[in-house]
C-alpha positions as CSV (number, residue, x, y, z in Angstrom):
1,M,-44.0,61.9,36.6
2,F,-47.0,63.7,38.0
3,G,-48.3,63.5,41.6
4,P,-46.5,63.1,44.8
5,D,-43.5,61.5,43.3
6,M,-42.6,64.7,41.4
7,I,-40.8,65.9,44.5
8,F,-38.3,63.0,44.1
9,G,-37.3,64.1,40.7
10,I,-36.1,67.6,41.9
11,P,-32.6,66.4,42.9
12,G,-32.2,64.6,39.5
13,L,-33.2,67.7,37.6
14,L,-30.8,70.0,39.5
15,I,-27.9,67.5,39.4
16,A,-28.4,66.9,35.6
17,M,-28.4,70.6,34.7
18,T,-25.6,71.5,37.1
19,V,-23.0,68.9,36.3
20,H,-23.8,69.4,32.5
21,E,-23.1,73.1,32.6
22,Y,-20.3,73.0,35.1
23,A,-18.4,70.5,32.8
24,H,-18.9,73.0,29.9
25,A,-17.5,75.8,32.0
26,R,-14.7,73.7,33.6
27,I,-13.3,72.5,30.1
28,A,-13.5,75.9,28.5
29,V,-11.6,77.4,31.4
30,A,-9.0,74.5,31.3
31,L,-8.5,75.3,27.5
32,G,-7.7,78.9,28.1
33,D,-11.1,80.7,28.0
34,P,-11.9,82.6,31.3
35,T,-15.3,83.7,30.0
36,P,-17.4,81.1,32.1
37,K,-15.5,82.1,35.2
38,F,-16.1,85.8,34.8
39,E,-19.8,84.9,34.0
40,G,-20.0,83.0,37.4
41,R,-20.6,79.7,35.7
42,L,-17.7,77.8,37.2
43,T,-19.6,76.6,40.1
44,L,-21.7,73.6,41.3
45,N,-24.4,76.0,42.5
46,P,-27.6,75.0,40.6
47,L,-29.0,78.6,40.7
48,A,-26.2,79.7,38.3
49,H,-27.3,77.4,35.7
50,L,-31.1,77.3,35.7
51,D,-33.2,78.2,32.7
52,P,-36.8,78.3,33.7
53,I,-38.3,77.0,30.4
54,G,-35.7,74.4,30.2
55,L,-36.3,73.3,33.8
56,L,-40.0,72.9,33.2
57,M,-39.4,70.8,30.1
58,L,-37.1,68.6,31.9
59,F,-39.5,68.2,34.9
60,F,-42.6,67.5,32.9
61,A,-41.1,65.8,29.7
62,Q,-38.0,64.3,31.2
63,F,-35.7,66.2,28.7
64,G,-34.8,69.8,28.6
65,W,-32.0,72.3,28.9
66,A,-30.1,74.7,31.3
67,K,-28.8,78.3,30.7
68,P,-26.0,77.9,28.1
69,V,-22.5,78.6,29.1
70,M,-21.0,81.5,27.2
71,I,-17.6,80.9,25.8
72,N,-15.2,82.9,23.6
73,P,-13.6,80.3,21.2
74,R,-10.9,82.9,20.2
75,N,-9.3,82.2,23.5
76,F,-8.6,78.6,22.5
77,S,-5.4,77.8,21.0
78,D,-7.3,75.4,18.6
79,R,-10.6,76.9,18.2
80,R,-12.3,74.0,16.3
81,H,-11.1,71.3,18.8
82,G,-11.7,73.6,21.7
83,E,-15.3,74.0,20.9
84,L,-15.6,70.3,20.2
85,Y,-14.2,69.4,23.7
86,V,-16.3,71.9,25.4
87,A,-19.5,70.6,23.7
88,I,-18.8,66.9,24.4
89,A,-18.0,67.7,28.1
90,G,-21.6,68.4,29.1
91,P,-23.1,65.2,27.9
92,A,-20.0,63.1,29.0
93,A,-20.6,64.6,32.6
94,N,-24.1,63.5,32.5
95,L,-23.3,60.0,31.4
96,I,-20.7,59.7,34.2
97,T,-23.1,60.9,36.7
98,A,-25.8,58.4,35.4
99,F,-23.2,55.5,35.6
100,V,-22.4,56.5,39.3
101,S,-26.1,56.5,40.0
102,L,-26.6,53.1,38.6
103,L,-23.6,51.9,40.6
104,L,-25.3,53.2,43.8
105,L,-28.5,51.5,42.9
106,N,-26.6,48.1,42.6
107,I,-24.9,48.8,45.9
108,I,-28.3,49.4,47.5
109,A,-29.7,46.3,46.0
110,V,-26.7,44.2,47.2
111,M,-26.8,45.7,50.7
112,G,-30.5,45.0,51.0
113,I,-31.3,48.7,51.7
114,Q,-35.1,49.0,51.4
115,V,-35.8,52.8,51.7
116,Q,-38.1,53.4,48.8
117,W,-37.5,57.1,48.6
118,V,-33.7,56.8,48.4
119,Y,-33.9,54.3,45.8
120,L,-36.4,56.5,43.7
121,V,-34.3,59.7,44.1
122,I,-31.1,58.0,42.8
123,K,-33.0,56.2,40.0
124,L,-34.4,59.6,38.9
125,V,-30.9,61.1,39.1
126,M,-29.8,58.4,36.6
127,V,-32.9,58.8,34.4
128,F,-32.5,62.6,34.1
129,N,-28.9,62.6,33.5
130,L,-29.3,60.0,30.7
131,N,-32.1,61.9,29.2
132,F,-30.2,65.2,29.4
133,A,-27.1,63.8,27.8
134,I,-29.1,62.2,24.8
135,F,-31.2,65.3,24.4
136,N,-28.3,67.6,24.2
137,M,-26.4,65.5,21.6
138,I,-29.3,66.0,19.1
139,P,-27.7,67.7,16.2
140,L,-30.0,70.8,16.3
141,P,-28.4,74.3,17.0
142,P,-27.8,75.4,19.6
143,L,-27.6,71.8,21.4
144,D,-24.3,70.2,22.0
145,G,-24.8,67.7,19.2
146,S,-24.8,70.5,16.6
147,K,-21.6,71.9,17.9
148,V,-20.1,68.5,17.6
149,L,-21.3,68.2,14.1
150,M,-20.1,71.7,13.1
151,S,-16.6,71.0,14.4
152,F,-16.3,68.6,11.5
153,L,-18.0,70.7,8.8
154,P,-16.2,73.2,6.4
155,G,-16.4,76.8,7.7
156,K,-19.1,78.0,5.3
157,L,-21.3,74.9,5.7
158,A,-20.9,75.1,9.5
159,Y,-22.0,78.8,9.4
160,Q,-25.2,78.0,7.2
161,Y,-26.0,75.1,9.5
162,A,-25.8,77.4,12.6
163,G,-28.6,79.4,11.0
164,L,-30.9,76.6,11.8
165,E,-30.9,78.0,15.4
166,R,-33.7,80.5,14.7
167,Y,-36.1,77.6,14.0
168,S,-34.8,75.3,16.8
169,F,-37.5,76.1,19.4
170,F,-40.3,75.5,17.1
171,I,-38.8,72.3,15.8
172,L,-38.3,71.1,19.4
173,I,-41.9,71.8,20.3
174,L,-43.0,69.9,17.1
175,L,-40.7,67.0,18.2
176,V,-42.2,67.1,21.8
177,F,-45.9,67.1,20.9
178,T,-45.6,64.5,18.1
179,N,-43.6,62.3,20.6
180,I,-40.9,62.0,18.0
181,L,-38.4,63.1,20.6
182,G,-39.4,60.4,23.0
183,Y,-38.9,57.8,20.2
184,I,-35.4,59.2,19.8
185,I,-34.4,59.4,23.5
186,F,-35.9,56.4,25.1
187,P,-34.5,53.6,22.7
188,I,-31.0,55.2,23.0
189,R,-31.4,55.4,26.8
190,N,-32.2,51.7,27.0
191,V,-29.1,50.9,24.9
192,I,-26.9,53.0,27.2
193,L,-28.5,51.4,30.3
194,N,-27.8,47.9,28.9
195,V,-24.2,48.9,28.2
196,M,-23.8,50.2,31.7
197,S,-25.4,47.2,33.3
198,F,-23.1,45.0,31.4
199,I,-20.0,46.8,32.7
200,L,-21.4,46.7,36.2
201,S,-22.1,43.0,35.9
202,F,-18.4,42.3,36.2
203,I,-18.6,44.0,39.7
204,F,-21.8,42.6,41.0
């Protein structure tokens, strides 16, 4: 996504990161943990959620991360389920946003709107949200997928698994430069897109 079209990806980048982290914060607060609110993360302001390195990765590689929402699981009445729901909330918000974007693309097609930049912006919102959801569900600490997995592991094993976080950055770099990450994300994205398109086929 290099060249003049890069500018059209900025809304998708900001929306993907913002809805993801806001969903984490919203669910955590709803479950009884006020930490995200005190940290200023219960907002749809993108500036509150930006992580410079994650933004660059998302911009150039189409997958990346935002600044993690800090939570205090001890404030949840059910710690394990609370952490699970908070972890799932982010990717779920991205998938919902991607579905709405695909819906808008279909509406544009039906209405015959031929404004190329509008179509491109909405398409990239969809793409970045799908990539963000899939990337964050990879079971590698501290990504959301690892937190989902840890919620089902015995306490000691979950603690040992969390220790992988010290190697996570290097593992991710390896996955990016060997293109393994692309082989993981893009096929899954195509499957999700096919499912979403199938659902929308009953409308259009």
